[in-house]
PDB file of N, CA, C and O in Angstrom:
ATOM      1  N   MET A   1      10.242  -9.063  60.135  1.00  0.00           N
ATOM      2  CA  MET A   1       9.934  -7.779  58.966  1.00  0.00           C
ATOM      3  C   MET A   1       8.260  -7.810  59.244  1.00  0.00           C
ATOM      4  O   MET A   1       7.590  -8.843  59.271  1.00  0.00           O
ATOM      5  N   GLU A   2       7.693  -6.301  59.462  1.00  0.00           N
ATOM      6  CA  GLU A   2       6.608  -6.298  59.667  1.00  0.00           C
ATOM      7  C   GLU A   2       5.538  -6.539  58.400  1.00  0.00           C
ATOM      8  O   GLU A   2       4.353  -6.866  58.477  1.00  0.00           O
ATOM      9  N   THR A   3       6.412  -6.250  57.114  1.00  0.00           N
ATOM     10  CA  THR A   3       5.589  -6.400  56.209  1.00  0.00           C
ATOM     11  C   THR A   3       5.004  -7.830  55.113  1.00  0.00           C
ATOM     12  O   THR A   3       4.368  -7.899  54.061  1.00  0.00           O
ATOM     13  N   LEU A   4       5.615  -8.793  56.027  1.00  0.00           N
ATOM     14  CA  LEU A   4       5.425 -10.388  56.229  1.00  0.00           C
ATOM     15  C   LEU A   4       4.134 -10.902  56.385  1.00  0.00           C
ATOM     16  O   LEU A   4       3.637 -11.044  57.502  1.00  0.00           O
ATOM     17  N   SER A   5       3.257 -11.341  54.819  1.00  0.00           N
ATOM     18  CA  SER A   5       2.017 -12.144  55.560  1.00  0.00           C
ATOM     19  C   SER A   5       2.288 -12.891  56.448  1.00  0.00           C
ATOM     20  O   SER A   5       1.762 -12.941  57.560  1.00  0.00           O
ATOM     21  N   SER A   6       3.245 -13.618  55.973  1.00  0.00           N
ATOM     22  CA  SER A   6       3.352 -15.106  56.930  1.00  0.00           C
ATOM     23  C   SER A   6       4.895 -15.825  56.446  1.00  0.00           C
ATOM     24  O   SER A   6       5.577 -15.381  55.522  1.00  0.00           O
ATOM     25  N   GLU A   7       5.295 -17.147  57.379  1.00  0.00           N
ATOM     26  CA  GLU A   7       6.523 -17.402  57.088  1.00  0.00           C
ATOM     27  C   GLU A   7       6.198 -18.851  56.839  1.00  0.00           C
ATOM     28  O   GLU A   7       5.441 -19.553  57.510  1.00  0.00           O
ATOM     29  N   VAL A   8       6.853 -19.173  55.825  1.00  0.00           N
ATOM     30  CA  VAL A   8       6.776 -21.105  55.658  1.00  0.00           C
ATOM     31  C   VAL A   8       8.439 -21.269  55.585  1.00  0.00           C
ATOM     32  O   VAL A   8       9.243 -20.450  55.140  1.00  0.00           O
ATOM     33  N   THR A   9       8.728 -22.727  56.222  1.00  0.00           N
ATOM     34  CA  THR A   9      10.139 -23.424  55.893  1.00  0.00           C
ATOM     35  C   THR A   9      10.175 -23.254  55.013  1.00  0.00           C
ATOM     36  O   THR A   9       9.359 -22.568  54.398  1.00  0.00           O
ATOM     37  N   THR A  10      11.382 -23.942  54.441  1.00  0.00           N
ATOM     38  CA  THR A  10      11.616 -24.365  53.300  1.00  0.00           C
ATOM     39  C   THR A  10      11.114 -26.119  52.795  1.00  0.00           C
ATOM     40  O   THR A  10      10.877 -26.516  51.654  1.00  0.00           O
ATOM     41  N   ARG A  11      11.075 -26.872  54.047  1.00  0.00           N
ATOM     42  CA  ARG A  11      10.341 -27.782  53.874  1.00  0.00           C
ATOM     43  C   ARG A  11       8.862 -28.163  53.367  1.00  0.00           C
ATOM     44  O   ARG A  11       8.441 -29.059  52.636  1.00  0.00           O
ATOM     45  N   GLU A  12       7.919 -26.527  54.445  1.00  0.00           N
ATOM     46  CA  GLU A  12       6.942 -26.734  53.982  1.00  0.00           C
ATOM     47  C   GLU A  12       6.720 -26.012  52.822  1.00  0.00           C
ATOM     48  O   GLU A  12       5.739 -26.259  52.121  1.00  0.00           O
ATOM     49  N   LEU A  13       7.403 -25.273  52.579  1.00  0.00           N
ATOM     50  CA  LEU A  13       7.068 -24.707  50.900  1.00  0.00           C
ATOM     51  C   LEU A  13       7.325 -25.710  50.062  1.00  0.00           C
ATOM     52  O   LEU A  13       6.510 -25.712  49.139  1.00  0.00           O
ATOM     53  N   ARG A  14       8.065 -26.509  49.998  1.00  0.00           N
ATOM     54  CA  ARG A  14       8.438 -27.995  48.980  1.00  0.00           C
ATOM     55  C   ARG A  14       6.693 -28.252  49.204  1.00  0.00           C
ATOM     56  O   ARG A  14       5.986 -27.852  48.279  1.00  0.00           O
ATOM     57  N   GLY A  15       6.119 -28.796  50.201  1.00  0.00           N
ATOM     58  CA  GLY A  15       5.426 -29.056  50.116  1.00  0.00           C
ATOM     59  C   GLY A  15       3.384 -28.443  49.944  1.00  0.00           C
ATOM     60  O   GLY A  15       2.347 -29.087  49.785  1.00  0.00           O
ATOM     61  N   ASN A  16       3.661 -27.044  50.077  1.00  0.00           N
ATOM     62  CA  ASN A  16       2.741 -26.374  49.581  1.00  0.00           C
ATOM     63  C   ASN A  16       3.037 -25.261  48.164  1.00  0.00           C
ATOM     64  O   ASN A  16       2.557 -24.128  48.122  1.00  0.00           O
ATOM     65  N   LEU A  17       3.552 -25.610  47.519  1.00  0.00           N
ATOM     66  CA  LEU A  17       4.214 -24.639  46.730  1.00  0.00           C
ATOM     67  C   LEU A  17       3.029 -24.182  46.051  1.00  0.00           C
ATOM     68  O   LEU A  17       2.990 -22.954  46.113  1.00  0.00           O
ATOM     69  N   ALA A  18       2.274 -24.553  45.573  1.00  0.00           N
ATOM     70  CA  ALA A  18       1.288 -24.111  44.841  1.00  0.00           C
ATOM     71  C   ALA A  18       0.281 -23.422  45.356  1.00  0.00           C
ATOM     72  O   ALA A  18      -0.399 -22.814  44.529  1.00  0.00           O
ATOM     73  N   ASP A  19      -0.179 -23.282  47.046  1.00  0.00           N
ATOM     74  CA  ASP A  19      -0.878 -22.746  47.584  1.00  0.00           C
ATOM     75  C   ASP A  19       0.433 -21.553  47.943  1.00  0.00           C
ATOM     76  O   ASP A  19      -0.071 -20.433  47.868  1.00  0.00           O
ATOM     77  N   VAL A  20       1.558 -21.488  48.213  1.00  0.00           N
ATOM     78  CA  VAL A  20       2.162 -20.414  48.472  1.00  0.00           C
ATOM     79  C   VAL A  20       1.896 -19.186  47.533  1.00  0.00           C
ATOM     80  O   VAL A  20       1.362 -18.088  47.690  1.00  0.00           O
ATOM     81  N   LEU A  21       2.539 -19.889  46.413  1.00  0.00           N
ATOM     82  CA  LEU A  21       2.428 -18.890  45.233  1.00  0.00           C
ATOM     83  C   LEU A  21       0.902 -18.232  45.072  1.00  0.00           C
ATOM     84  O   LEU A  21       0.524 -17.084  44.839  1.00  0.00           O
ATOM     85  N   GLY A  22       0.249 -19.400  45.288  1.00  0.00           N
ATOM     86  CA  GLY A  22      -1.126 -18.623  44.613  1.00  0.00           C
ATOM     87  C   GLY A  22      -1.467 -17.315  45.304  1.00  0.00           C
ATOM     88  O   GLY A  22      -1.922 -16.250  44.889  1.00  0.00           O
ATOM     89  N   GLY A  23      -0.970 -17.901  46.899  1.00  0.00           N
ATOM     90  CA  GLY A  23      -1.138 -16.676  47.718  1.00  0.00           C
ATOM     91  C   GLY A  23      -0.005 -15.339  47.398  1.00  0.00           C
ATOM     92  O   GLY A  23      -0.263 -14.431  48.188  1.00  0.00           O
ATOM     93  N   THR A  24       0.660 -15.131  46.870  1.00  0.00           N
ATOM     94  CA  THR A  24       1.447 -14.219  46.099  1.00  0.00           C
ATOM     95  C   THR A  24       0.960 -13.796  45.214  1.00  0.00           C
ATOM     96  O   THR A  24       1.021 -12.579  45.037  1.00  0.00           O
ATOM     97  N   MET A  25       0.276 -14.632  44.297  1.00  0.00           N
ATOM     98  CA  MET A  25      -0.057 -14.176  43.097  1.00  0.00           C
ATOM     99  C   MET A  25      -1.461 -13.212  42.879  1.00  0.00           C
ATOM    100  O   MET A  25      -1.757 -12.265  42.151  1.00  0.00           O
ATOM    101  N   HIS A  26      -2.093 -13.949  43.856  1.00  0.00           N
ATOM    102  CA  HIS A  26      -3.781 -13.580  43.685  1.00  0.00           C
ATOM    103  C   HIS A  26      -3.859 -12.793  45.001  1.00  0.00           C
ATOM    104  O   HIS A  26      -4.481 -11.738  44.878  1.00  0.00           O
ATOM    105  N   ALA A  27      -3.396 -13.037  46.197  1.00  0.00           N
ATOM    106  CA  ALA A  27      -3.682 -12.036  47.060  1.00  0.00           C
ATOM    107  C   ALA A  27      -2.937 -11.060  47.690  1.00  0.00           C
ATOM    108  O   ALA A  27      -3.246 -10.350  48.646  1.00  0.00           O
ATOM    109  N   GLY A  28      -1.422 -11.129  46.730  1.00  0.00           N
ATOM    110  CA  GLY A  28      -0.637 -10.021  47.152  1.00  0.00           C
ATOM    111  C   GLY A  28      -0.009 -10.156  48.374  1.00  0.00           C
ATOM    112  O   GLY A  28       0.408  -9.142  48.933  1.00  0.00           O
ATOM    113  N   GLU A  29       0.171 -11.613  49.050  1.00  0.00           N
ATOM    114  CA  GLU A  29       0.877 -11.873  50.029  1.00  0.00           C
ATOM    115  C   GLU A  29       2.628 -11.898  49.949  1.00  0.00           C
ATOM    116  O   GLU A  29       3.287 -12.492  49.096  1.00  0.00           O
ATOM    117  N   ARG A  30       3.171 -11.058  51.117  1.00  0.00           N
ATOM    118  CA  ARG A  30       4.506 -11.173  51.132  1.00  0.00           C
ATOM    119  C   ARG A  30       5.111 -12.536  52.246  1.00  0.00           C
ATOM    120  O   ARG A  30       4.803 -12.575  53.438  1.00  0.00           O
ATOM    121  N   ILE A  31       5.907 -13.464  51.639  1.00  0.00           N
ATOM    122  CA  ILE A  31       5.826 -14.736  52.513  1.00  0.00           C
ATOM    123  C   ILE A  31       7.330 -15.023  52.350  1.00  0.00           C
ATOM    124  O   ILE A  31       8.009 -15.283  51.357  1.00  0.00           O
ATOM    125  N   GLY A  32       7.717 -14.849  54.078  1.00  0.00           N
ATOM    126  CA  GLY A  32       9.057 -15.082  54.088  1.00  0.00           C
ATOM    127  C   GLY A  32       9.182 -16.734  54.100  1.00  0.00           C
ATOM    128  O   GLY A  32       8.380 -17.658  54.234  1.00  0.00           O
ATOM    129  N   VAL A  33      10.505 -16.629  53.906  1.00  0.00           N
ATOM    130  CA  VAL A  33      10.737 -18.454  53.670  1.00  0.00           C
ATOM    131  C   VAL A  33      11.859 -18.626  54.573  1.00  0.00           C
ATOM    132  O   VAL A  33      12.889 -17.995  54.334  1.00  0.00           O
ATOM    133  N   THR A  34      11.786 -19.571  55.808  1.00  0.00           N
ATOM    134  CA  THR A  34      12.768 -19.607  56.232  1.00  0.00           C
ATOM    135  C   THR A  34      13.740 -20.966  56.366  1.00  0.00           C
ATOM    136  O   THR A  34      13.591 -22.166  56.135  1.00  0.00           O
ATOM    137  N   ARG A  35      14.648 -20.245  56.789  1.00  0.00           N
ATOM    138  CA  ARG A  35      16.035 -21.944  56.850  1.00  0.00           C
ATOM    139  C   ARG A  35      16.726 -21.879  58.126  1.00  0.00           C
ATOM    140  O   ARG A  35      17.228 -20.862  58.604  1.00  0.00           O
ATOM    141  N   ASN A  36      16.713 -23.178  58.705  1.00  0.00           N
ATOM    142  CA  ASN A  36      17.512 -23.042  60.071  1.00  0.00           C
ATOM    143  C   ASN A  36      16.842 -22.175  60.557  1.00  0.00           C
ATOM    144  O   ASN A  36      17.700 -21.462  61.079  1.00  0.00           O
ATOM    145  N   GLY A  37      15.759 -21.663  60.785  1.00  0.00           N
ATOM    146  CA  GLY A  37      15.086 -20.867  61.348  1.00  0.00           C
ATOM    147  C   GLY A  37      15.238 -19.547  61.542  1.00  0.00           C
ATOM    148  O   GLY A  37      14.946 -19.157  62.673  1.00  0.00           O
ATOM    149  N   ARG A  38      15.750 -18.443  60.479  1.00  0.00           N
ATOM    150  CA  ARG A  38      16.018 -17.823  60.330  1.00  0.00           C
ATOM    151  C   ARG A  38      15.384 -17.330  58.566  1.00  0.00           C
ATOM    152  O   ARG A  38      15.160 -18.119  57.648  1.00  0.00           O
ATOM    153  N   LEU A  39      15.248 -16.055  58.541  1.00  0.00           N
ATOM    154  CA  LEU A  39      14.433 -15.771  57.039  1.00  0.00           C
ATOM    155  C   LEU A  39      15.893 -15.969  56.082  1.00  0.00           C
ATOM    156  O   LEU A  39      17.044 -15.732  56.447  1.00  0.00           O
ATOM    157  N   ALA A  40      15.492 -16.407  54.938  1.00  0.00           N
ATOM    158  CA  ALA A  40      16.251 -16.554  53.838  1.00  0.00           C
ATOM    159  C   ALA A  40      15.951 -15.882  52.486  1.00  0.00           C
ATOM    160  O   ALA A  40      16.745 -15.258  51.783  1.00  0.00           O
ATOM    161  N   ALA A  41      14.954 -16.074  52.314  1.00  0.00           N
ATOM    162  CA  ALA A  41      14.580 -15.095  51.194  1.00  0.00           C
ATOM    163  C   ALA A  41      12.858 -14.337  51.481  1.00  0.00           C
ATOM    164  O   ALA A  41      12.437 -13.982  52.582  1.00  0.00           O
ATOM    165  N   VAL A  42      12.414 -14.282  50.705  1.00  0.00           N
ATOM    166  CA  VAL A  42      10.559 -13.556  50.600  1.00  0.00           C
ATOM    167  C   VAL A  42      10.256 -13.565  49.365  1.00  0.00           C
ATOM    168  O   VAL A  42      10.967 -13.148  48.450  1.00  0.00           O
ATOM    169  N   LEU A  43       9.058 -14.096  49.270  1.00  0.00           N
ATOM    170  CA  LEU A  43       8.117 -14.452  47.800  1.00  0.00           C
ATOM    171  C   LEU A  43       6.915 -13.236  48.004  1.00  0.00           C
ATOM    172  O   LEU A  43       6.058 -13.000  48.855  1.00  0.00           O
ATOM    173  N   VAL A  44       7.381 -12.582  46.669  1.00  0.00           N
ATOM    174  CA  VAL A  44       6.363 -11.491  46.697  1.00  0.00           C
ATOM    175  C   VAL A  44       5.952 -11.409  45.267  1.00  0.00           C
ATOM    176  O   VAL A  44       6.610 -11.950  44.378  1.00  0.00           O
ATOM    177  N   SER A  45       4.986 -10.808  45.074  1.00  0.00           N
ATOM    178  CA  SER A  45       3.900 -10.801  43.540  1.00  0.00           C
ATOM    179  C   SER A  45       5.092 -10.023  42.418  1.00  0.00           C
ATOM    180  O   SER A  45       6.125  -9.379  42.597  1.00  0.00           O
ATOM    181  N   VAL A  46       4.419 -10.418  41.365  1.00  0.00           N
ATOM    182  CA  VAL A  46       5.529  -9.779  40.039  1.00  0.00           C
ATOM    183  C   VAL A  46       4.778  -8.213  40.233  1.00  0.00           C
ATOM    184  O   VAL A  46       5.524  -7.309  39.858  1.00  0.00           O
ATOM    185  N   SER A  47       3.455  -7.758  40.747  1.00  0.00           N
ATOM    186  CA  SER A  47       3.064  -6.408  41.048  1.00  0.00           C
ATOM    187  C   SER A  47       3.932  -5.578  41.683  1.00  0.00           C
ATOM    188  O   SER A  47       4.216  -4.450  41.279  1.00  0.00           O
ATOM    189  N   ASP A  48       4.529  -6.291  43.034  1.00  0.00           N
ATOM    190  CA  ASP A  48       5.490  -5.842  44.250  1.00  0.00           C
ATOM    191  C   ASP A  48       6.861  -5.690  43.584  1.00  0.00           C
ATOM    192  O   ASP A  48       7.395  -4.594  43.747  1.00  0.00           O
ATOM    193  N   LEU A  49       7.475  -6.538  42.912  1.00  0.00           N
ATOM    194  CA  LEU A  49       8.423  -6.451  42.568  1.00  0.00           C
ATOM    195  C   LEU A  49       8.550  -5.160  41.473  1.00  0.00           C
ATOM    196  O   LEU A  49       9.447  -4.358  41.733  1.00  0.00           O
ATOM    197  N   GLU A  50       7.770  -4.909  40.337  1.00  0.00           N
ATOM    198  CA  GLU A  50       7.780  -4.146  39.712  1.00  0.00           C
ATOM    199  C   GLU A  50       7.522  -2.551  40.312  1.00  0.00           C
ATOM    200  O   GLU A  50       8.048  -1.492  39.971  1.00  0.00           O
ATOM    201  N   ALA A  51       6.535  -2.835  41.299  1.00  0.00           N
ATOM    202  CA  ALA A  51       6.819  -1.525  42.004  1.00  0.00           C
ATOM    203  C   ALA A  51       8.344  -1.280  42.800  1.00  0.00           C
ATOM    204  O   ALA A  51       8.958  -0.219  42.694  1.00  0.00           O
ATOM    205  N   LEU A  52       8.737  -2.218  43.448  1.00  0.00           N
ATOM    206  CA  LEU A  52       9.862  -1.840  44.075  1.00  0.00           C
ATOM    207  C   LEU A  52      11.207  -1.248  43.269  1.00  0.00           C
ATOM    208  O   LEU A  52      12.050  -0.490  43.750  1.00  0.00           O
ATOM    209  N   GLU A  53      11.168  -2.012  41.386  1.00  0.00           N
ATOM    210  CA  GLU A  53      12.032  -1.924  40.474  1.00  0.00           C
ATOM    211  C   GLU A  53      11.742  -0.394  40.450  1.00  0.00           C
ATOM    212  O   GLU A  53      12.589   0.383  40.890  1.00  0.00           O
ATOM    213  N   ALA A  54      10.652   0.017  39.983  1.00  0.00           N
ATOM    214  CA  ALA A  54      10.545   1.590  39.735  1.00  0.00           C
ATOM    215  C   ALA A  54      10.733   2.587  41.254  1.00  0.00           C
ATOM    216  O   ALA A  54      10.993   3.762  41.511  1.00  0.00           O
ATOM    217  N   PHE A  55      10.503   1.641  41.835  1.00  0.00           N
ATOM    218  CA  PHE A  55      10.934   2.886  42.535  1.00  0.00           C
ATOM    219  C   PHE A  55      12.343   3.255  43.006  1.00  0.00           C
ATOM    220  O   PHE A  55      12.728   4.327  43.473  1.00  0.00           O
ATOM    221  N   GLU A  56      13.118   1.977  42.749  1.00  0.00           N
ATOM    222  CA  GLU A  56      14.722   2.176  42.632  1.00  0.00           C
ATOM    223  C   GLU A  56      14.993   2.992  41.535  1.00  0.00           C
ATOM    224  O   GLU A  56      15.822   3.901  41.597  1.00  0.00           O
ATOM    225  N   ASP A  57      14.274   2.698  40.420  1.00  0.00           N
ATOM    226  CA  ASP A  57      14.810   3.815  39.350  1.00  0.00           C
ATOM    227  C   ASP A  57      14.269   5.238  39.162  1.00  0.00           C
ATOM    228  O   ASP A  57      14.533   5.858  38.131  1.00  0.00           O
ATOM    229  N   ALA A  58      13.436   5.823  40.242  1.00  0.00           N
ATOM    230  CA  ALA A  58      13.228   7.040  40.402  1.00  0.00           C
ATOM    231  C   ALA A  58      14.401   7.142  41.451  1.00  0.00           C
ATOM    232  O   ALA A  58      15.028   8.201  41.484  1.00  0.00           O
ATOM    233  N   GLN A  59      14.778   6.027  42.389  1.00  0.00           N
ATOM    234  CA  GLN A  59      15.901   7.059  43.533  1.00  0.00           C
ATOM    235  C   GLN A  59      17.254   7.209  42.681  1.00  0.00           C
ATOM    236  O   GLN A  59      18.023   8.163  42.802  1.00  0.00           O
ATOM    237  N   ASP A  60      17.466   5.943  41.650  1.00  0.00           N
ATOM    238  CA  ASP A  60      18.474   6.434  40.903  1.00  0.00           C
ATOM    239  C   ASP A  60      18.508   7.517  40.016  1.00  0.00           C
ATOM    240  O   ASP A  60      19.566   8.102  39.785  1.00  0.00           O
ATOM    241  N   VAL A  61      17.329   7.872  39.439  1.00  0.00           N
ATOM    242  CA  VAL A  61      17.016   8.782  38.058  1.00  0.00           C
ATOM    243  C   VAL A  61      17.398  10.602  39.597  1.00  0.00           C
ATOM    244  O   VAL A  61      18.025  11.660  39.642  1.00  0.00           O
ATOM    245  N   ALA A  62      16.792  10.053  40.159  1.00  0.00           N
ATOM    246  CA  ALA A  62      16.820  11.788  41.426  1.00  0.00           C
ATOM    247  C   ALA A  62      18.541  11.645  41.552  1.00  0.00           C
ATOM    248  O   ALA A  62      19.303  12.522  41.146  1.00  0.00           O
ATOM    249  N   ALA A  63      18.881  10.676  42.039  1.00  0.00           N
ATOM    250  CA  ALA A  63      20.511  11.042  42.499  1.00  0.00           C
ATOM    251  C   ALA A  63      21.159  11.423  41.149  1.00  0.00           C
ATOM    252  O   ALA A  63      21.995  12.310  41.319  1.00  0.00           O
ATOM    253  N   PHE A  64      21.041  11.043  39.895  1.00  0.00           N
ATOM    254  CA  PHE A  64      21.844  11.593  38.786  1.00  0.00           C
ATOM    255  C   PHE A  64      21.655  13.024  38.845  1.00  0.00           C
ATOM    256  O   PHE A  64      22.682  13.694  38.742  1.00  0.00           O
ATOM    257  N   ARG A  65      20.683  13.565  38.973  1.00  0.00           N
ATOM    258  CA  ARG A  65      20.236  14.703  38.682  1.00  0.00           C
ATOM    259  C   ARG A  65      20.662  15.169  39.641  1.00  0.00           C
ATOM    260  O   ARG A  65      21.439  16.008  39.185  1.00  0.00           O
ATOM    261  N   ALA A  66      20.732  15.249  40.991  1.00  0.00           N
ATOM    262  CA  ALA A  66      21.259  15.590  41.971  1.00  0.00           C
ATOM    263  C   ALA A  66      22.473  16.107  41.674  1.00  0.00           C
ATOM    264  O   ALA A  66      22.733  17.294  41.474  1.00  0.00           O
ATOM    265  N   ALA A  67      23.697  14.563  41.636  1.00  0.00           N
ATOM    266  CA  ALA A  67      25.157  14.553  41.022  1.00  0.00           C
ATOM    267  C   ALA A  67      25.457  15.671  39.936  1.00  0.00           C
ATOM    268  O   ALA A  67      26.354  16.513  39.949  1.00  0.00           O
ATOM    269  N   LYS A  68      24.606  15.485  39.127  1.00  0.00           N
ATOM    270  CA  LYS A  68      24.715  16.406  37.783  1.00  0.00           C
ATOM    271  C   LYS A  68      24.732  18.303  37.822  1.00  0.00           C
ATOM    272  O   LYS A  68      25.439  19.158  37.289  1.00  0.00           O
ATOM    273  N   ALA A  69      23.406  18.326  38.867  1.00  0.00           N
ATOM    274  CA  ALA A  69      23.395  19.991  39.399  1.00  0.00           C
ATOM    275  C   ALA A  69      24.569  20.184  40.005  1.00  0.00           C
ATOM    276  O   ALA A  69      24.943  21.352  39.905  1.00  0.00           O
ATOM    277  N   GLN A  70      25.346  19.433  40.640  1.00  0.00           N
ATOM    278  CA  GLN A  70      26.351  19.527  41.693  1.00  0.00           C
ATOM    279  C   GLN A  70      27.393  19.557  40.830  1.00  0.00           C
ATOM    280  O   GLN A  70      28.207  20.297  41.383  1.00  0.00           O
ATOM    281  N   ASP A  71      27.916  19.143  39.661  1.00  0.00           N
ATOM    282  CA  ASP A  71      28.900  18.652  39.001  1.00  0.00           C
ATOM    283  C   ASP A  71      29.204  20.527  38.565  1.00  0.00           C
ATOM    284  O   ASP A  71      28.373  21.309  38.102  1.00  0.00           O
ATOM    285  N   ASP A  72      30.669  20.806  38.916  1.00  0.00           N
ATOM    286  CA  ASP A  72      31.095  21.803  38.438  1.00  0.00           C
ATOM    287  C   ASP A  72      31.917  22.005  37.253  1.00  0.00           C
ATOM    288  O   ASP A  72      32.491  23.065  37.004  1.00  0.00           O
ATOM    289  N   GLY A  73      31.967  20.724  36.366  1.00  0.00           N
ATOM    290  CA  GLY A  73      32.869  20.531  35.091  1.00  0.00           C
ATOM    291  C   GLY A  73      34.256  20.265  35.563  1.00  0.00           C
ATOM    292  O   GLY A  73      35.108  20.423  34.689  1.00  0.00           O
ATOM    293  N   THR A  74      34.619  19.956  36.554  1.00  0.00           N
ATOM    294  CA  THR A  74      36.180  19.641  36.861  1.00  0.00           C
ATOM    295  C   THR A  74      36.231  18.038  36.187  1.00  0.00           C
ATOM    296  O   THR A  74      35.358  17.177  36.295  1.00  0.00           O
ATOM    297  N   ARG A  75      37.159  17.970  35.674  1.00  0.00           N
ATOM    298  CA  ARG A  75      37.945  16.997  35.468  1.00  0.00           C
ATOM    299  C   ARG A  75      39.190  16.315  35.840  1.00  0.00           C
ATOM    300  O   ARG A  75      40.202  16.957  36.124  1.00  0.00           O
ATOM    301  N   VAL A  76      39.146  14.952  35.847  1.00  0.00           N
ATOM    302  CA  VAL A  76      41.093  14.747  36.003  1.00  0.00           C
ATOM    303  C   VAL A  76      41.337  13.426  35.187  1.00  0.00           C
ATOM    304  O   VAL A  76      40.500  12.545  34.991  1.00  0.00           O
ATOM    305  N   SER A  77      42.333  13.446  34.850  1.00  0.00           N
ATOM    306  CA  SER A  77      42.796  11.993  34.101  1.00  0.00           C
ATOM    307  C   SER A  77      42.966  11.157  34.974  1.00  0.00           C
ATOM    308  O   SER A  77      43.137  11.240  36.190  1.00  0.00           O
ATOM    309  N   LEU A  78      42.880   9.928  33.924  1.00  0.00           N
ATOM    310  CA  LEU A  78      43.177   8.824  34.733  1.00  0.00           C
ATOM    311  C   LEU A  78      44.764   8.866  35.527  1.00  0.00           C
ATOM    312  O   LEU A  78      45.044   8.278  36.572  1.00  0.00           O
ATOM    313  N   GLU A  79      45.434   9.500  34.927  1.00  0.00           N
ATOM    314  CA  GLU A  79      46.782   9.409  35.360  1.00  0.00           C
ATOM    315  C   GLU A  79      46.928  10.249  37.056  1.00  0.00           C
ATOM    316  O   GLU A  79      47.427  10.047  38.163  1.00  0.00           O
ATOM    317  N   GLU A  80      46.234  11.122  36.422  1.00  0.00           N
ATOM    318  CA  GLU A  80      45.750  12.192  38.209  1.00  0.00           C
ATOM    319  C   GLU A  80      45.165  11.539  39.002  1.00  0.00           C
ATOM    320  O   GLU A  80      45.706  11.595  40.106  1.00  0.00           O
ATOM    321  N   LEU A  81      43.941  10.678  38.953  1.00  0.00           N
ATOM    322  CA  LEU A  81      43.652   9.836  39.776  1.00  0.00           C
ATOM    323  C   LEU A  81      44.302   9.188  40.645  1.00  0.00           C
ATOM    324  O   LEU A  81      44.297   9.244  41.874  1.00  0.00           O
ATOM    325  N   ARG A  82      45.144   8.257  39.555  1.00  0.00           N
ATOM    326  CA  ARG A  82      46.164   7.048  39.538  1.00  0.00           C
ATOM    327  C   ARG A  82      47.176   8.157  41.122  1.00  0.00           C
ATOM    328  O   ARG A  82      46.932   7.916  42.305  1.00  0.00           O
ATOM    329  N   ARG A  83      47.810   8.831  40.846  1.00  0.00           N
ATOM    330  CA  ARG A  83      48.961   9.478  41.712  1.00  0.00           C
ATOM    331  C   ARG A  83      48.090   9.873  43.062  1.00  0.00           C
ATOM    332  O   ARG A  83      48.708   9.660  44.105  1.00  0.00           O
ATOM    333  N   GLU A  84      46.919  10.347  43.197  1.00  0.00           N
ATOM    334  CA  GLU A  84      46.037  10.554  43.906  1.00  0.00           C
ATOM    335  C   GLU A  84      45.888   9.425  45.041  1.00  0.00           C
ATOM    336  O   GLU A  84      46.232   9.554  46.216  1.00  0.00           O
ATOM    337  N   LEU A  85      45.371   8.418  44.515  1.00  0.00           N
ATOM    338  CA  LEU A  85      45.313   6.868  44.912  1.00  0.00           C
ATOM    339  C   LEU A  85      46.579   6.738  45.593  1.00  0.00           C
ATOM    340  O   LEU A  85      46.549   6.129  46.662  1.00  0.00           O
ATOM    341  N   ARG A  86      47.242   7.008  45.351  1.00  0.00           N
ATOM    342  CA  ARG A  86      48.740   5.836  45.686  1.00  0.00           C
ATOM    343  C   ARG A  86      49.268   6.851  46.847  1.00  0.00           C
ATOM    344  O   ARG A  86      50.126   6.465  47.641  1.00  0.00           O
ATOM    345  N   SER A  87      48.738   8.120  46.910  1.00  0.00           N
ATOM    346  CA  SER A  87      49.204   8.991  48.054  1.00  0.00           C
ATOM    347  C   SER A  87      48.670   8.674  49.423  1.00  0.00           C
ATOM    348  O   SER A  87      49.015   9.350  50.392  1.00  0.00           O
TER     349      SER A  87
END
């Protein structure tokens, strides 16, 4: 991942948790946590998480508005849907 500031192993994380958290909290670092040589998780600041959630919410609203604009008002009953799925 290009956006990671650094990576630590799970063992290093256990030994340096306060420093790693400080890096995410105060320096805005994105720190990858590896397990068995593979990236397992990423520690990010609360502000990064809030920004990601806001971005996802905005995408959901845009998708809803696009779907609503394309809605022609046609509806099917549950029974019609079941028949169609059986076919």
